[in-house]
C-alpha positions as CSV (number, residue, x, y, z in Angstrom):
1,M,49.6,165.7,9.9
2,A,47.7,165.0,6.8
3,A,49.1,163.6,3.6
4,S,49.9,166.3,1.1
5,A,47.4,166.3,-1.8
6,K,50.2,167.4,-4.2
7,N,52.7,164.8,-2.9
8,P,51.2,161.4,-1.9
9,G,53.4,159.7,0.6
10,W,54.3,163.0,2.2
11,Q,52.9,164.8,5.3
12,E,52.9,168.4,6.2
13,I,53.9,169.2,9.9
14,N,52.9,172.6,11.3
15,Y,54.7,173.9,14.4
16,R,53.7,176.9,16.6
17,I,56.8,178.3,18.2
18,V,57.0,180.7,21.1
19,G,60.3,182.1,22.3
20,F,62.1,185.2,23.7
21,D,62.6,187.9,21.0
22,R,66.3,188.4,20.4
23,P,68.6,189.0,17.5
24,C,68.8,186.0,15.1
25,F,66.1,184.1,16.9
26,V,64.2,183.2,13.7
27,S,67.5,182.5,11.9
28,D,68.5,180.1,14.7
29,V,65.1,178.3,14.5
30,L,65.5,177.9,10.7
31,Q,69.1,176.6,11.1
32,A,67.8,173.9,13.5
33,V,65.6,172.4,10.8
34,P,67.6,170.1,8.5
35,Q,67.1,171.2,4.8
36,T,67.3,168.0,2.9
37,E,65.4,166.2,0.2
38,T,63.4,164.5,3.0
39,C,62.7,167.6,5.1
40,Q,61.4,170.5,3.1
41,L,60.5,174.0,4.4
42,V,57.0,174.9,3.2
43,S,56.4,178.2,5.0
44,V,57.5,180.3,7.9
45,H,55.9,183.3,9.6
46,F,57.1,185.0,12.8
47,E,56.0,188.2,14.7
48,A,57.9,189.8,17.5
49,D,57.2,192.6,20.0
50,G,60.6,193.1,21.5
51,I,60.0,190.6,24.3
52,R,58.3,187.6,22.7
53,A,58.5,186.0,19.3
54,V,55.6,183.9,18.1
55,G,55.6,182.0,14.8
56,E,54.5,179.2,12.7
57,L,56.7,176.8,10.7
58,A,55.5,174.3,8.2
59,L,57.6,171.4,7.0
60,R,57.0,168.6,4.5
61,L,58.3,165.1,5.4
62,P,57.8,161.6,4.1
63,M,55.0,159.8,5.8
64,A,57.4,157.3,7.3
65,C,59.6,160.0,8.8
66,S,59.6,160.6,12.5
67,T,59.6,164.2,13.8
68,G,61.5,163.3,17.0
69,R,64.9,164.6,15.8
70,I,63.5,167.8,14.4
71,D,61.5,168.4,17.7
72,Q,64.7,167.9,19.7
73,Q,66.7,170.3,17.5
74,L,64.1,173.0,17.7
75,Q,64.0,172.6,21.6
76,S,67.7,173.2,21.7
77,V,67.4,176.7,20.2
78,K,68.4,179.4,22.7
79,G,65.3,181.2,23.9
80,I,62.6,178.7,22.9
81,V,59.8,178.7,25.4
82,R,57.3,176.4,23.8
83,I,56.8,174.3,20.6
84,D,53.4,172.8,19.7
85,T,52.5,170.7,16.8
86,V,49.4,172.1,15.2
87,L,47.0,169.6,13.7
């Protein structure tokens, strides 16, 4: 969770997400993330094999912003098995 060199005062949060592969899984994960001026999607990459979906999601947030609400919203997505914050 380092400060972004391009945007002082902002941090980039990287998540590793594992879930059951199903139609619209990635779409549901992305819809769980609020897209606002204070929560910006930086990158997303998922791979699936018909059983399991594994991906990485990077968000940019103000340094003072807590990730608790985002973590909770991601956990509520149907099929989520595990969410890790990658440092």
